[in-house]
C-alpha positions in Angstrom: 61.1 106.7 80.6 63.8 106.0 83.4 67.0 107.4 83.0 70.0 105.4 83.5 73.3 106.6 85.3 76.0 106.7 83.1 79.1 104.9 84.3 82.8 104.8 83.2 84.7 102.1 85.0 88.6 102.3 83.7 90.2 99.2 83.9 86.9 97.5 83.6 87.9 94.4 82.0 90.6 93.4 84.9 89.9 91.5 88.2 88.0 93.9 90.3 86.7 96.2 87.2 84.9 93.3 85.6 83.0 92.3 88.8 82.2 96.2 89.4 80.9 96.4 85.8 78.7 93.2 86.5 77.5 94.9 89.6 76.7 98.2 87.9 74.8 96.4 85.0 72.5 94.7 87.6 71.7 98.3 89.5 70.3 99.4 86.1 73.4 101.5 85.0 74.7 102.1 81.5 78.4 101.0 81.7 81.1 101.9 79.7 84.1 99.3 80.2 87.5 100.9 79.3 90.6 99.0 79.1 93.9 98.9 77.4 93.9 95.1 78.0 97.6 95.1 79.6 96.5 92.9 82.4 92.6 92.9 81.7 91.4 90.2 79.2 88.0 90.6 77.0 87.4 86.9 78.5 86.4 88.5 82.1 83.5 90.7 80.1 82.6 88.4 77.3 79.1 87.3 79.2 78.6 91.1 79.3 78.8 92.4 75.6 75.4 90.7 74.7 73.7 93.3 77.1 72.9 96.8 75.4 73.7 98.8 78.2 77.1 97.9 78.0 80.2 99.1 76.1 83.4 98.0 75.7 86.0 100.5 74.5 90.2 99.7 74.1 91.6 102.9 75.3 94.7 103.7 77.6 94.0 106.0 80.5 97.1 108.0 79.9 95.6 109.5 77.0 92.6 112.0 77.1 89.2 110.7 76.9 86.0 112.5 75.5 82.5 110.8 76.9 79.5 111.8 78.6 79.2 110.1 82.2 77.8 110.7 85.6 80.3 108.7 87.5 83.9 107.5 86.8 85.3 104.7 88.5 89.2 104.5 88.1 90.7 101.5 88.5 93.0 101.6 85.7 96.6 100.6 86.7 98.6 97.2 87.3 98.2 95.8 90.6 100.5 92.7 91.1 104.5 93.2 91.2 105.2 91.1 88.4 103.2 93.2 86.2 103.9 96.7 87.3 107.5 96.2 87.8 107.3 94.8 83.9 107.5 98.7 82.8 107.7 100.6 85.8 107.7 103.9 83.9 104.4 103.3 82.6 102.9 102.2 85.9 103.7 105.5 87.2 102.1 107.1 84.0 99.3 105.2 84.3 98.5 106.3 87.9 99.3 109.7 87.7 98.2 110.6 83.8 95.8 108.5 84.2 94.2 110.4 87.4 94.9 113.6 85.9 92.9 112.6 82.8 90.1 111.2 84.5 89.9 114.2 86.9 89.9 116.6 83.9 87.0 114.5 82.3 85.2 114.6 85.6 85.7 118.5 86.0 84.5 118.7 82.5 81.4 116.9 82.7 80.7 117.4 86.6 80.9 113.6 87.3 81.5 112.1 90.5 84.9 110.4 90.3 86.2 107.2 92.3 89.8 106.4 93.0 91.1 103.0 93.4 94.1 103.7 95.7 95.9 101.0 97.6 97.0 99.8 100.9 100.4 100.1 99.4 100.6 103.5 100.0 101.0 102.5 103.7 104.5 100.7 102.5 105.9 98.6 105.6 104.0 100.1 107.9 105.3 101.2 111.5 101.5 101.5 112.4 99.7 97.9 112.8 96.8 97.9 111.8 96.9 100.7 109.6 94.6 103.7 109.9 93.7 106.3 107.4 95.5 109.0 109.1 99.0 107.1 109.3 101.0 108.8 106.5 103.1 105.6 105.6 106.9 104.3 105.2 107.5 104.2 101.5 110.9 103.6 99.8 110.7 106.2 97.2 113.1 104.8 94.8 113.1 101.3 95.6 111.6 98.8 93.0 107.9 99.1 94.2 107.9 102.5 94.2 106.4 103.1 90.9 103.1 101.7 92.3 103.6 102.8 95.7 104.2 106.3 94.7 102.1 106.7 91.7 99.4 105.6 93.7 100.1 108.2 96.6 100.4 111.1 93.8 97.2 110.0 92.3 95.7 110.7 96.0 97.1 114.4 96.0 95.8 114.9 92.5 92.3 113.9 93.9 92.5 116.1 96.6 93.9 119.0 94.8 91.1 118.8 92.5 88.7 118.5 95.4 89.7 121.6 96.9 90.7 123.8 94.0 87.8 122.8 91.8 85.3 121.5 94.3 85.2 118.3 92.4 83.2 115.2 94.2 85.7 112.9 94.8 85.8 109.2 96.5 88.9 107.5 97.5 89.2 103.8 98.6 92.4 102.1 99.8 92.1 99.0 98.7 93.5 95.9 100.6 94.3 92.1 99.5 91.7 91.4 97.4 90.9 87.7 95.5 88.5 86.0 93.9 87.4 84.4 90.3 89.0 86.3 87.7 92.5 86.8 89.1 95.3 86.7 86.8 96.7 83.2 86.9 100.3 84.6 86.4 99.9 87.6 88.1 102.3 86.7 91.2 99.9 87.2 93.8 100.0 85.4 96.6 96.4 83.7 96.9 96.5 83.0 92.8 100.1 81.5 93.1 99.2 79.4 95.9 96.1 77.9 94.3 97.3 77.6 90.8 100.4 75.6 92.2 98.5 73.5 94.5 96.1 72.2 91.6 99.2 71.5 89.4 100.5 69.5 92.1 103.7 71.9 92.5 105.3 73.0 95.5 104.0 76.0 97.0 106.6 78.9 96.9 106.8 81.3 100.1 108.8 84.3 100.0 110.6 84.8 103.4 109.9 82.6 106.3 105.6 82.7 105.9 105.5 84.4 109.2 104.3 87.9 107.5 100.6 88.9 107.6 98.2 89.5 105.0 94.3 90.3 105.1 92.5 88.8 102.3 88.9 90.3 101.3 86.7 88.5 98.9 86.1 90.2 96.0 82.2 90.6 96.0 82.6 92.3 99.4 84.9 94.8 98.2 82.8 95.6 95.4 79.9 96.4 97.9 82.1 98.6 99.6 83.2 100.3 96.2 79.2 101.0 95.6 78.3 102.2 99.1 81.3 105.0 99.1 80.2 106.3 95.7 76.6 106.1 96.9 77.7 108.8 100.0 77.3 112.3 100.4 79.3 114.8 98.8 81.3 115.5 102.5 82.6 111.9 102.4 85.4 111.8 100.3 87.7 109.2 101.8 90.2 108.0 101.9 88.6 105.1 103.3 90.2 101.5 104.0 88.2 98.4 102.1 89.7 95.2 103.3 89.1 92.2 105.7 90.5 93.2 109.1 90.9 89.0 109.6 94.8 88.6 109.6 96.5 85.5 108.3 100.2 84.7 108.1 101.4 83.8 104.6 102.1 80.2 105.9 98.6 79.8 107.3 97.2 80.7 103.9 99.5 78.1 102.0 98.4 75.5 104.5 94.8 76.6 103.8 95.2 76.5 100.1 96.4 73.0 100.3 93.7 71.5 102.6 91.1 73.4 100.1 92.5 71.8 97.3 93.6 68.5 98.7 96.7 69.0 97.1 99.9 67.0 98.2 102.0 70.1 97.5 105.2 70.7 100.0 106.1 74.3 100.9 109.9 75.7 99.7 111.2 78.8 101.1 112.5 81.7 99.2 114.2 85.1 100.2 111.8 87.9 100.7 111.5 90.5 97.9 112.8 94.0 98.8 110.2 96.3 100.4 107.7 93.4 100.9 105.5 94.8 103.8 105.8 92.1 107.0 102.4 93.2 107.9 99.2 94.2 106.3 95.8 94.4 107.9 93.2 97.4 107.9 91.6 99.2 110.1 88.1 99.3 109.0 86.2 101.5 111.6 85.7 104.0 109.3 84.3 102.1 106.8 81.7 100.7 109.4 80.9 104.0 110.6 80.5 106.0 107.2 79.5 103.3 104.8 77.9 100.8 107.3 80.2 98.2 105.5 82.3 95.1 106.4 83.2 92.0 104.6 81.0 89.0 105.1 82.1 86.2 103.4 85.1 84.1 105.2 88.3 83.1 103.8 87.3 79.7 103.9 84.2 80.4 101.8 86.0 82.6 99.6 88.6 80.0 98.7 86.4 77.5 97.7 84.9 79.9 94.9 88.2 80.9 93.8 89.7 77.5 93.8 86.8 76.4 91.9 87.3 79.2 89.3 91.1 78.4 88.5 90.3 74.5 88.7 88.1 75.4 85.4 90.5 77.8 83.9 93.2 75.5 84.1 91.1 72.6 82.8 90.0 74.6 79.8 93.8 75.8 79.2 95.2 72.2 79.2 92.1 71.6 77.0 93.4 74.0 74.5 90.0 76.2 75.0 89.3 79.2 76.5 85.5 79.5 76.2 
C-alpha cells in the first residue's frame, strides 16, 4: 500500500490556500485544510469536500493544534490592508502566535514547515528590484505594521527554531499574486479594478498611478511553493516568489478596462500612508535553487481572473453562490 504524505495547510480555504490544497491532492497527498474563515470561505474548497483524502477543519492558528502530519504550509493570515487593518492586534497575533504554534507542532511531529512570508517585509524599498538580502524600510508604528512587522517576526521565529531546534524550514516571500478565488472585497488592486470595471463603475487609483507592482498568477506561485518545499534541508530561504514583470498601477487599470471592454473612467484618490511606491522581485535565487520562474503573462492571467469574477458577480446578482 502506498503511504500518502500527510500535509496541513493553514489558511487552506483562502485564495492561495485553496489552490495549494488542489495541487497537493493532485500530487497524491492527504490534506488537512485548516481555516477560521475570517477571510477564507468554504465556497473555495466546496469542490474538494467529496475527496476522501481531504479534510476541512475550522480552527484558529493562534491556538495550539494537535495533528499528525509530515508537512505544514503556514498560510494563515489576512493579506489585504482592508482585512489586516480591521483588527490589527489579531493580525499580529495570527502571524506571531500562529508561527509559534505551527513551529511547535512541526517540532513535536518532526514535520517540514513552510512559512508564507511577504514582500511587505521590505516596506517602501530603497533597493529596486528587491533582493533577499535587503533588510527593508518598514515603519514599525504605522497602520500597515501589524502585517509587515508580524511577518518579519514570524521569519525571525522560523530561523530561531531552525538554529535552536534544527527544524526543517522553508520561507517564501510572496509578491503580489492574483487569480480566481480572490476575495471580491479585499481592496487589492487587481480584484478592485476588475470588480469596478465589470460593474461599470469608475476605477479608483490611489496616488497618481505611477507606483509599480509585479503581478504573479496564482498557478505560478503555487508551483513555486511546491518546488521550495521539495528542496533539500540546506535550502531554507527566504526566497522571493513573484513575477519580475513590472507594471504601473495606471497600466494595470488600462489593461483591465481593455480586457473587460468596460467604459470605466479613472478616478484618483490620495495614496494611503506607507503604501510602497515600487515593488518588484529579484528572482535570481528562485531560478537558481528551484529552477522556477513565472510562465503566465499578465494578460492571460487577467482573462482567467476576469472570467471568475464575471461568473461570481452574476451568481451574486442572481442571489445564489453555488
